[in-house]
C-alpha positions as CSV (number, residue, x, y, z in Angstrom):
1,X,19.1,7.6,-50.3
2,X,22.5,7.6,-48.6
3,X,22.8,5.5,-45.5
4,X,23.9,7.5,-42.4
5,X,27.6,6.9,-41.7
6,X,28.3,5.1,-38.4
7,X,31.0,6.9,-36.4
8,X,32.4,4.9,-33.5
9,X,33.4,8.1,-31.8
10,X,29.7,9.1,-31.6
11,X,28.9,6.3,-29.2
12,X,28.3,7.2,-25.5
13,X,31.5,6.4,-23.7
14,X,30.9,8.1,-20.3
15,X,27.6,7.9,-18.3
16,X,27.4,9.9,-15.1
17,X,24.7,9.3,-12.5
18,X,24.2,12.2,-10.2
19,X,22.9,10.9,-6.9
20,X,22.7,7.5,-5.2
21,X,19.9,6.0,-3.2
22,X,17.4,3.6,-4.7
23,X,17.2,5.4,-8.0
24,X,20.9,5.9,-8.5
25,X,22.0,2.5,-7.7
26,X,19.1,0.8,-9.6
27,X,20.3,2.8,-12.7
28,X,23.9,1.9,-12.0
29,X,23.2,-1.8,-11.6
30,X,21.1,-2.3,-14.8
31,X,23.4,-0.1,-16.9
32,X,26.4,-2.0,-15.8
33,X,24.7,-5.2,-16.6
34,X,23.4,-4.0,-20.0
35,X,26.5,-2.1,-21.2
36,X,28.9,-5.0,-20.5
37,X,31.9,-2.8,-19.9
38,X,31.6,-0.9,-23.2
39,X,31.4,2.4,-21.4
40,X,32.5,4.1,-18.2
41,X,29.8,4.5,-15.5
42,X,30.4,6.9,-12.6
43,X,27.9,7.5,-9.8
44,X,28.3,10.7,-7.7
45,X,26.9,10.8,-4.2
46,X,27.7,12.3,-0.8
47,X,27.4,10.5,2.5
48,X,26.5,14.0,4.0
49,X,23.2,14.1,2.0
50,X,20.5,11.9,3.3
51,X,18.1,9.9,1.2
52,X,14.3,9.7,1.6
53,X,14.6,6.0,2.1
54,X,11.0,5.2,3.0
55,X,10.0,3.5,-0.3
56,X,10.1,0.0,1.1
57,X,7.2,-1.7,-0.7
58,X,7.1,-2.8,-4.3
59,X,4.9,-4.4,-7.0
60,X,5.5,-7.7,-8.8
61,X,7.5,-6.5,-11.8
62,X,10.5,-6.0,-9.5
63,X,11.0,-9.8,-9.9
64,X,11.8,-9.2,-13.5
65,X,14.3,-6.5,-12.6
66,X,16.1,-8.9,-10.3
67,X,16.0,-11.7,-12.9
68,X,17.6,-9.4,-15.5
69,X,20.4,-8.7,-13.1
70,X,20.8,-12.4,-12.3
71,X,20.0,-11.9,-8.6
72,X,19.1,-15.0,-6.6
73,X,15.8,-14.4,-4.9
74,X,16.8,-15.9,-1.6
75,X,20.0,-13.9,-1.5
76,X,18.1,-10.7,-2.2
77,X,15.6,-11.3,0.6
78,X,18.3,-12.1,3.1
79,X,20.4,-9.0,2.2
80,X,17.5,-6.6,2.4
81,X,15.8,-8.0,5.4
82,X,12.8,-8.5,3.2
83,X,9.4,-10.1,3.6
84,X,7.0,-11.0,0.9
85,X,4.1,-8.8,-0.2
86,X,0.9,-10.3,-1.7
87,X,-1.0,-7.0,-1.9
88,X,-2.4,-4.1,0.1
89,X,-5.1,-4.1,2.7
90,X,-7.2,-0.9,2.6
91,X,-8.9,0.0,5.8
92,X,-11.5,2.8,6.3
93,X,-11.2,4.0,2.7
94,X,-14.7,3.3,1.4
95,X,-16.2,4.1,4.9
96,X,-15.1,3.8,8.5
97,X,-15.0,0.2,9.5
98,X,-14.8,-1.2,6.0
99,X,-11.8,-3.1,4.7
100,X,-10.9,-4.5,1.3
101,X,-7.8,-6.1,-0.3
102,X,-5.9,-5.3,-3.5
103,X,-4.1,-8.6,-4.4
104,X,-1.3,-9.3,-6.8
105,X,-2.5,-11.9,-9.2
106,X,-5.8,-12.4,-10.9
107,X,-9.3,-13.5,-9.8
108,X,-10.4,-16.9,-10.9
109,X,-10.1,-18.1,-14.5
110,X,-11.8,-16.7,-17.5
111,X,-14.2,-19.1,-19.1
112,X,-17.0,-19.1,-21.7
113,X,-17.3,-16.0,-23.8
114,X,-16.6,-13.4,-21.1
115,X,-14.0,-12.4,-18.4
116,X,-14.3,-14.1,-15.0
117,X,-15.6,-11.1,-13.2
118,X,-18.6,-10.8,-15.6
119,X,-19.6,-14.4,-14.6
120,X,-19.3,-13.4,-11.0
121,X,-21.5,-10.4,-11.6
122,X,-24.1,-12.6,-13.2
123,X,-24.0,-15.1,-10.4
124,X,-24.5,-12.3,-7.9
125,X,-27.5,-11.1,-9.8
126,X,-28.8,-14.7,-9.6
127,X,-28.5,-14.6,-5.8
128,X,-25.0,-16.0,-5.1
129,X,-23.5,-14.1,-2.1
130,X,-19.9,-15.3,-2.5
131,X,-17.5,-12.3,-2.2
132,X,-15.3,-11.6,-5.1
133,X,-12.2,-12.1,-2.8
134,X,-13.2,-15.8,-2.5
135,X,-11.8,-16.3,-6.0
136,X,-8.4,-14.7,-5.3
137,X,-5.7,-17.2,-4.2
138,X,-3.5,-14.2,-3.3
139,X,-6.0,-12.6,-1.0
140,X,-6.9,-15.8,0.8
141,X,-3.2,-16.6,1.3
142,X,-2.4,-13.1,2.5
143,X,-5.1,-13.2,5.2
144,X,-4.1,-16.7,6.3
145,X,-0.5,-15.5,6.6
146,X,0.6,-18.1,4.0
147,X,3.3,-17.8,1.3
148,X,5.0,-19.8,-1.5
149,X,6.4,-18.6,-4.8
150,X,4.2,-18.4,-7.8
151,X,4.1,-20.9,-10.7
152,X,4.5,-20.3,-14.4
153,X,2.6,-23.4,-15.3
154,X,-0.7,-22.1,-16.8
155,X,-2.5,-25.3,-15.5
156,X,-1.5,-24.6,-11.9
157,X,-3.6,-22.5,-9.6
158,X,-0.3,-20.7,-8.6
159,X,-0.2,-19.2,-12.1
160,X,-2.9,-16.8,-10.7
161,X,-0.7,-15.9,-7.8
162,X,2.0,-13.2,-7.7
163,X,4.0,-11.3,-5.1
164,X,6.4,-8.4,-4.5
165,X,8.6,-7.5,-1.5
166,X,8.8,-5.3,1.5
167,X,12.5,-4.4,2.1
168,X,14.8,-1.9,3.8
169,X,15.5,0.8,1.2
170,X,18.9,1.6,2.6
171,X,19.9,-2.1,2.5
172,X,18.5,-2.3,-1.0
173,X,20.7,0.6,-2.2
174,X,23.7,-1.0,-0.5
175,X,23.0,-4.4,-2.1
176,X,22.8,-2.8,-5.6
177,X,25.9,-0.7,-5.0
178,X,27.9,-3.9,-4.3
179,X,26.4,-5.4,-7.5
180,X,27.3,-2.4,-9.6
181,X,30.8,-1.8,-8.3
182,X,31.6,-5.5,-9.0
183,X,30.8,-4.7,-12.6
184,X,32.9,-1.7,-12.9
185,X,30.8,1.2,-11.7
186,X,32.9,3.9,-10.0
187,X,31.5,5.7,-7.0
188,X,32.7,9.2,-6.5
189,X,32.1,10.7,-3.0
190,X,31.4,14.4,-2.8
191,X,28.9,17.2,-3.2
192,X,28.0,18.7,-6.5
193,X,28.8,22.5,-6.6
194,X,27.7,23.3,-10.1
195,X,26.4,21.7,-13.3
196,X,28.4,22.9,-16.3
197,X,26.6,23.2,-19.6
198,X,28.1,23.2,-23.1
199,X,27.9,26.7,-24.6
200,X,26.9,25.5,-28.1
201,X,24.5,22.6,-27.5
202,X,23.2,23.4,-24.1
203,X,23.9,19.8,-23.1
204,X,25.2,19.0,-19.6
205,X,29.0,18.9,-20.0
206,X,30.2,18.1,-16.5
207,X,29.5,18.0,-12.8
208,X,31.8,20.4,-10.9
209,X,32.5,19.2,-7.4
210,X,32.9,21.2,-4.2
211,X,36.4,19.7,-3.8
212,X,37.4,21.2,-7.2
213,X,37.0,18.0,-9.2
214,X,35.3,17.8,-12.5
215,X,33.3,14.8,-13.8
216,X,32.6,15.0,-17.5
217,X,30.2,12.7,-19.4
218,X,28.2,12.1,-22.6
219,X,25.0,11.1,-20.9
220,X,23.7,12.2,-17.4
221,X,21.2,10.5,-15.2
222,X,19.6,12.9,-12.6
223,X,18.9,11.0,-9.4
224,X,19.2,14.0,-7.1
225,X,15.8,13.7,-5.6
226,X,13.2,16.4,-5.4
227,X,15.8,19.1,-6.2
228,X,16.4,17.8,-9.7
229,X,19.8,19.6,-9.8
230,X,20.4,18.7,-13.5
231,X,17.0,18.5,-15.1
232,X,15.5,21.4,-13.3
233,X,18.3,23.4,-11.7
234,X,20.6,23.4,-14.7
235,X,18.4,22.7,-17.7
236,X,15.4,24.6,-16.4
237,X,12.7,22.0,-17.1
238,X,9.5,22.9,-15.3
239,X,7.2,21.0,-13.0
240,X,3.6,20.2,-13.5
241,X,1.6,20.3,-10.2
242,X,-1.1,17.7,-9.8
243,X,-2.3,18.9,-6.3
244,X,-5.8,19.4,-7.7
245,X,-6.1,15.7,-8.1
246,X,-3.7,14.4,-5.5
247,X,-4.0,16.8,-2.5
248,X,-1.6,15.1,-0.1
249,X,1.7,17.0,0.2
250,X,3.4,15.9,3.4
251,X,4.4,12.7,5.1
252,X,5.9,11.7,8.4
253,X,7.8,8.3,8.8
254,X,9.0,6.3,11.7
255,X,10.4,2.8,12.3
256,X,9.0,0.6,15.0
257,X,9.6,-2.8,16.6
258,X,8.7,-5.8,14.5
259,X,5.4,-7.6,14.6
260,X,5.5,-11.0,16.3
261,X,4.6,-12.7,13.0
262,X,4.8,-10.2,10.1
263,X,1.9,-10.5,7.7
264,X,2.6,-10.8,3.9
265,X,0.9,-7.6,2.9
266,X,1.0,-3.8,3.3
267,X,-1.7,-2.1,5.3
268,X,-3.0,1.3,4.3
269,X,-5.4,2.9,6.8
270,X,-7.3,6.0,5.9
271,X,-7.0,8.8,8.5
272,X,-8.8,12.1,8.9
273,X,-6.7,13.9,6.3
274,X,-4.7,11.2,4.6
275,X,-3.6,7.7,5.2
276,X,-1.1,5.6,7.2
277,X,1.1,2.8,5.9
278,X,2.5,-0.2,7.7
279,X,5.2,-2.3,6.1
280,X,6.5,-5.3,8.0
281,X,10.1,-6.4,7.5
282,X,12.1,-9.2,9.0
283,X,13.8,-6.9,11.6
284,X,11.4,-4.0,12.0
285,X,8.3,-2.3,10.7
286,X,8.2,0.7,8.5
287,X,5.3,3.2,9.2
288,X,4.3,6.5,7.8
289,X,1.4,9.0,7.5
290,X,0.7,10.8,4.2
291,X,-1.5,13.8,4.6
292,X,-2.6,17.2,3.3
293,X,-1.2,20.2,5.1
294,X,-4.4,22.1,4.4
295,X,-6.4,19.8,6.7
296,X,-3.8,18.5,9.2
297,X,-0.8,20.2,10.9
298,X,2.6,18.6,11.1
299,X,2.4,18.1,14.8
300,X,-1.1,16.5,14.5
301,X,0.3,14.1,11.8
302,X,3.2,13.0,14.0
303,X,0.9,12.5,17.0
304,X,-1.6,10.5,14.9
305,X,1.2,8.3,13.5
306,X,2.8,7.6,16.9
307,X,-0.6,6.8,18.5
308,X,-1.3,4.1,15.9
309,X,1.8,2.0,15.8
310,X,1.7,-1.8,16.4
311,X,5.0,-1.6,18.3
312,X,7.4,0.7,20.1
313,X,9.0,3.4,18.0
314,X,12.7,2.9,17.2
315,X,13.5,6.2,15.6
316,X,12.5,9.8,15.7
317,X,9.7,10.9,13.4
318,X,11.0,12.0,10.0
319,X,9.2,14.8,8.2
320,X,9.0,14.7,4.4
321,X,7.6,17.4,2.1
322,X,6.6,16.7,-1.4
323,X,4.6,18.0,-4.4
324,X,2.5,15.6,-6.4
325,X,3.2,15.9,-10.1
326,X,6.0,15.5,-12.6
327,X,8.6,17.2,-14.7
328,X,7.4,18.7,-18.0
329,X,10.1,16.6,-19.6
330,X,11.7,13.5,-18.2
331,X,14.5,13.5,-20.8
332,X,15.9,16.8,-22.0
333,X,19.1,17.3,-24.0
334,X,21.5,14.6,-22.7
335,X,19.9,14.3,-19.2
336,X,17.3,11.7,-18.1
337,X,15.6,12.2,-14.7
338,X,14.8,9.2,-12.6
339,X,13.1,8.7,-9.3
340,X,12.1,11.8,-7.3
341,X,13.9,14.0,-9.8
342,X,11.3,13.0,-12.4
343,X,8.2,13.4,-10.3
344,X,6.3,12.0,-7.3
345,X,3.0,10.4,-7.1
346,X,3.0,9.3,-3.4
347,X,3.4,5.7,-2.2
348,X,-0.2,4.7,-2.0
349,X,0.2,1.8,-4.5
350,X,4.0,1.4,-4.2
351,X,4.7,2.7,-7.7
352,X,7.8,4.8,-7.0
353,X,10.4,2.1,-7.4
354,X,8.6,0.6,-10.3
355,X,8.6,4.0,-12.1
356,X,12.4,4.0,-11.7
357,X,12.5,0.5,-13.1
358,X,10.4,1.4,-16.2
359,X,12.3,4.6,-16.7
360,X,15.6,2.7,-16.9
361,X,14.0,0.1,-19.2
362,X,12.7,2.7,-21.6
363,X,16.2,4.4,-21.6
364,X,17.7,1.1,-22.7
365,X,15.1,0.8,-25.4
366,X,15.8,4.3,-26.8
367,X,19.5,4.5,-25.9
368,X,21.2,7.3,-27.7
369,X,24.6,8.2,-29.1
370,X,26.4,11.3,-27.9
371,X,24.1,13.6,-30.0
372,X,20.9,12.5,-28.1
373,X,18.6,12.9,-31.1
374,X,15.5,14.8,-29.9
375,X,13.2,12.2,-31.6
376,X,14.4,9.7,-29.0
377,X,13.8,12.0,-26.1
378,X,10.3,12.9,-27.5
379,X,9.3,9.2,-27.6
380,X,10.7,8.5,-24.2
381,X,8.8,11.5,-22.8
382,X,5.6,10.4,-24.5
383,X,5.7,6.9,-23.1
384,X,6.7,8.1,-19.6
385,X,3.9,10.7,-19.6
386,X,1.3,8.1,-20.5
387,X,2.6,5.9,-17.7
388,X,2.4,8.7,-15.2
389,X,-1.2,9.6,-16.3
390,X,-2.3,6.0,-15.8
391,X,-0.8,5.8,-12.3
392,X,-2.3,9.2,-11.5
393,X,-5.8,7.9,-12.5
394,X,-5.4,4.8,-10.4
395,X,-4.4,6.8,-7.3
396,X,-7.1,9.4,-7.7
397,X,-9.7,6.5,-7.8
398,X,-8.9,5.6,-4.2
399,X,-9.5,9.1,-3.0
400,X,-12.5,10.0,-5.1
401,X,-14.6,6.9,-4.9
402,X,-15.5,7.0,-1.3
403,X,-18.6,7.3,0.9
404,X,-16.7,9.2,3.6
405,X,-17.8,12.7,4.5
406,X,-16.8,12.7,8.1
407,X,-14.0,15.2,7.7
408,X,-13.4,18.2,5.4
409,X,-10.6,16.4,3.7
410,X,-12.8,13.5,2.6
411,X,-15.6,15.8,1.6
412,X,-13.1,17.6,-0.7
413,X,-11.9,14.3,-2.2
414,X,-15.5,13.1,-2.9
415,X,-16.3,16.3,-4.7
416,X,-13.1,17.3,-6.4
417,X,-13.0,17.1,-10.3
418,X,-11.2,14.1,-11.7
419,X,-9.3,13.5,-15.0
420,X,-11.6,12.8,-17.9
421,X,-9.8,9.5,-18.6
422,X,-10.7,8.3,-15.1
423,X,-14.2,9.5,-15.2
424,X,-14.8,7.6,-18.5
425,X,-13.4,4.4,-17.0
426,X,-15.6,4.7,-13.9
427,X,-18.7,5.3,-15.9
428,X,-18.1,2.4,-18.2
429,X,-17.5,0.0,-15.3
430,X,-20.5,1.3,-13.4
431,X,-22.8,0.8,-16.4
432,X,-21.6,-2.6,-17.7
433,X,-18.8,-4.0,-15.6
434,X,-16.5,-3.5,-18.6
435,X,-13.0,-2.0,-18.2
436,X,-11.5,0.4,-20.6
437,X,-7.8,-0.6,-21.3
438,X,-5.3,2.1,-22.0
439,X,-1.7,1.8,-23.1
440,X,1.1,2.0,-20.5
441,X,-1.2,1.2,-17.6
442,X,1.0,-0.6,-15.2
443,X,-2.1,-1.9,-13.3
444,X,-3.9,-4.7,-14.9
445,X,-7.7,-5.4,-14.9
446,X,-7.5,-7.3,-11.7
447,X,-6.1,-4.3,-9.9
448,X,-8.8,-2.0,-11.2
449,X,-11.4,-4.5,-10.3
450,X,-10.1,-4.8,-6.7
451,X,-10.1,-1.1,-6.1
452,X,-13.4,-0.2,-8.0
453,X,-15.3,-2.9,-6.2
454,X,-13.5,-2.3,-2.9
455,X,-14.3,1.4,-3.1
456,X,-18.0,0.7,-3.7
457,X,-18.4,1.0,-7.5
458,X,-20.8,-1.8,-8.3
459,X,-21.8,-2.4,-12.0
460,X,-25.5,-2.0,-12.8
461,X,-25.4,-4.9,-15.3
462,X,-23.1,-7.6,-16.7
463,X,-21.9,-8.8,-20.0
464,X,-24.9,-10.5,-21.9
465,X,-22.4,-13.1,-23.2
466,X,-22.5,-14.8,-19.8
467,X,-26.2,-15.8,-20.4
468,X,-25.1,-18.6,-22.7
469,X,-24.3,-20.7,-19.6
470,X,-26.9,-22.5,-17.5
471,X,-27.1,-21.1,-13.9
472,X,-26.4,-24.6,-12.5
473,X,-23.2,-24.9,-14.6
474,X,-22.2,-21.4,-13.5
475,X,-22.7,-22.3,-9.8
476,X,-20.7,-25.5,-10.3
477,X,-17.7,-23.8,-11.9
478,X,-17.5,-21.0,-9.3
479,X,-17.9,-23.5,-6.5
480,X,-15.1,-25.6,-7.9
481,X,-12.8,-22.6,-8.2
482,X,-13.4,-21.4,-4.6
483,X,-12.8,-24.9,-3.3
484,X,-9.5,-25.3,-5.1
485,X,-8.4,-22.0,-3.6
486,X,-9.4,-23.0,0.0
487,X,-7.6,-26.3,-0.3
488,X,-4.5,-24.7,-1.8
489,X,-4.2,-22.1,0.9
490,X,-4.7,-24.8,3.6
491,X,-1.7,-26.7,2.3
492,X,0.6,-23.7,2.0
493,X,3.4,-22.9,4.5
494,X,3.1,-19.7,6.6
495,X,5.3,-16.8,5.5
496,X,7.5,-17.3,8.6
497,X,8.0,-21.0,7.8
498,X,8.9,-20.2,4.2
499,X,11.4,-17.5,5.2
500,X,12.9,-19.6,8.0
501,X,13.4,-22.5,5.5
502,X,14.8,-20.4,2.6
503,X,15.8,-16.8,3.2
504,X,16.0,-15.7,6.9
505,X,18.5,-12.8,7.4
506,X,21.1,-13.7,9.9
507,X,20.7,-10.4,11.9
508,X,16.9,-10.9,12.0
């Protein structure tokens, strides 16, 4: 069998990123770092086109993204006016007046022949009333307002601890732009008038600008937001609507004065037809209300948001319309869609920025030559679709597993059909406390445990393997774990102390 001939002229020489914002500049930054100057990277954006700019909360894998870029953590926090995020507090989701916490990091330590949570379930059956949250260092630190960075030493209690960030999305894009331009990325200011296609291959050939310019390329990254100018407008890739499972389709956002002492977590409060976010930064607080237009008007949403701020509003209320779902293909021909151009699954668990990150990572794993072999695109699309499906299931869980029936919206959510993959996972956990693991699930078992238990799904039994331990030994181990966590939290600095000592932004 003849070995395929390598042709240097087939390599990608020109990458064009259509659109800036978080998605565009994340792509520019990582591609400039990965390509090492071996190809030309051009980013096209217009100052006249606004960005959504409200995705200000993240999940822990963004630490890896920053490490790959060689970004110093303290410099990053200062530049983006960031605070630290240990998880999300969910208020009024299970029922009015009820609160639970989804922490970053795991609960306790596994021991014996079963996972930690199975031992907790057995202890509960034996009469122990200790809440599951007592075994989460992250949760206890969050509610105490404490913070320090996690520890990779597996013998340290801080190996159970993780964190992400709250930051200003506009400052984040600016920070990444500076990084990318220093590494050779060229920014082209202007509006795209037309996307030219190659008559033979159907590939994107060039972006034609309103000022008459033409930007040709071999590989195109579509970061044009909901419009999807390349993937949808030019290449005709359709959109799959997930409104039957994720009914919210609107949001309003506003910035407000900062909290006196910002807490190290996001708060999500369920409202009559959706939910409200609160994201504390060093210099201000980000707020928004995600809602379903079938059950709440735009005016009512704005009024609800403004009536429930912790400080004075600093901006006008910004309306956002969206459609929950995804592109039928994320990579088609020589175009890869990232960010809002690829799909939108609402910010309930802060997954938007992470999906940009994993999209770029997968592109690097399956990076093509100029011919963009369809086999590469097919595998990229398969993996991305699996990832979207898993995120969808996790989000639907929050809406569906609720006791609330006080409004038509929550009645709908309780009774709506859910994906089979989620129904199977809920039934398995309800029956035995076991969790079905699926590939490309960005949320680990600890996250599923937090939300299932928090939303009121309590297992009917526990793993029989836990019975090999004497009840007295079990009580001793659990008591020791909770004491270590209490003592550790007591010794930690507050988030304010940590930021003041290490990464306070000058303008804050």
